[in-house]
C-alpha positions, 0 to 999 in steps of 0.5 A: 117537228119535221123529222126529215129536216130537224138537222141544220143545213150544215149538218146534212153535208156529207162529210168526205172522210179519209175512208171515202176519199180512198174510194173517190177516183183522183181529181173528182174532188178538189180543195179550193187553195184560197178557202179551202172548200171541198168542190166536185170537179164539175162545179168549176165550170168552163173557167175553173172558179171556186163556186164559193169564193170566186178563187180562179184555179191555175190554167194552162196558157192554151186553156186561157186562150180559149176562154178569151179568143177564137182567133189566136195566131201564135208567134216565136212558138219555136224559141227554146233554149238550146243547150244547158249545163245545169244538172237535170235542166234539160230533162226538167224542160222536156217535161214541162214541154210535154205537159203544156205543149209549149217550148217556154213558159209564155205563150205570145201572139195576136188575138181579137178580144170581143172585137178588139185586136191586141198582142196577147201574152200568157204565162203558163204556171205548169211550165217550170211554175212559169219562170223567167228564162232567157227565152221567156223574156226573148218572147216577150220582148219580141211581143212588145216590139211587134206591137209597137211596130203595128201600133197595137196594145199589149195585154199580158197575163202574168203568173211566175215563181220568179227567175229561173235558177238554172240560167243564172244571171241570163235569166235575171238579165231578162227583167231589164231587157223586157222593161226596155221593151215595155218603155219603148211601147209606152213612149209610142203611146200604146196601151199595156194592160196586165192581168195579174193570176196566181201566182205572180212572184219574184223578178217578174213582179219586180219588172213587167208585171207592175209596169202596166198602164192599167193592172187588173187582177183575178180574185185572191191571186197571190202577188209578191216579190219575196215569199212570206216566209222570208219576209217574216224571218227578216222582220221577225213579225207574223204577217197578215193572212192576205198580205200578198193577196191582191185584195191587200194591193187594191187597198194600197194602190198596186191594182187598179181592179179585181176582175172575176175570170168570167168577166175578164174578156168584157173588161179587157175589150172596154178598156182597149176600146177606151183607150184607143178612142182617147188616142184618136 
């Protein structure tokens, strides 16, 4: 009998008790939002993915750019709402700008991904949960207009908690404005590729997140319109665990392919290349 290895492998794992947690520096261990696994921070690697289930932890827009390309040129960086009477809104905007080093919840520009030039938009969940404000919609609309004029495909990474309540109807109207720009881009025979990231909800899901020619998604991303609790209270039934996860969307035809974060750049470049060959 091997006295040193008599225990089962799972019993040899160190349990992170509350007492131990009190002595661990903040941020050293993280819990995966999807599978619940306790992960040593450095195990996530450059792509920030769970080693057990491949869930992609949320990234800031500039972090995602660094994973995709080395020649990103930003557009319309200075666009921001100038004034609002909504109580506390300007203070929230100031905090979001400081945290993300952005003036709005979406980063837009041009880039080359694995040799393919694209117009690139990345929504940042760290900026007021990537809520769709009037200037968010304006930046995305201008991105599509630029792409249409310059015959470029658009790659859009979506993430959002929905329309920005502090801007009322002006926020909701962005759904229609961006959708019109998407339609003009598609009528010109150009490719629109969407990548759904965690979370993509509300008005963004109800508009340009679901209007792509090709729809990719990161593993286990939450995608839906209304929240699960709202739906359950409406239909008076308990929803399945993965009701709004992209794996369920894939099964029902709303997503074309789920792509691990580390493979995303290659996949985007291959799709863009194939589309350009078709157009020639």
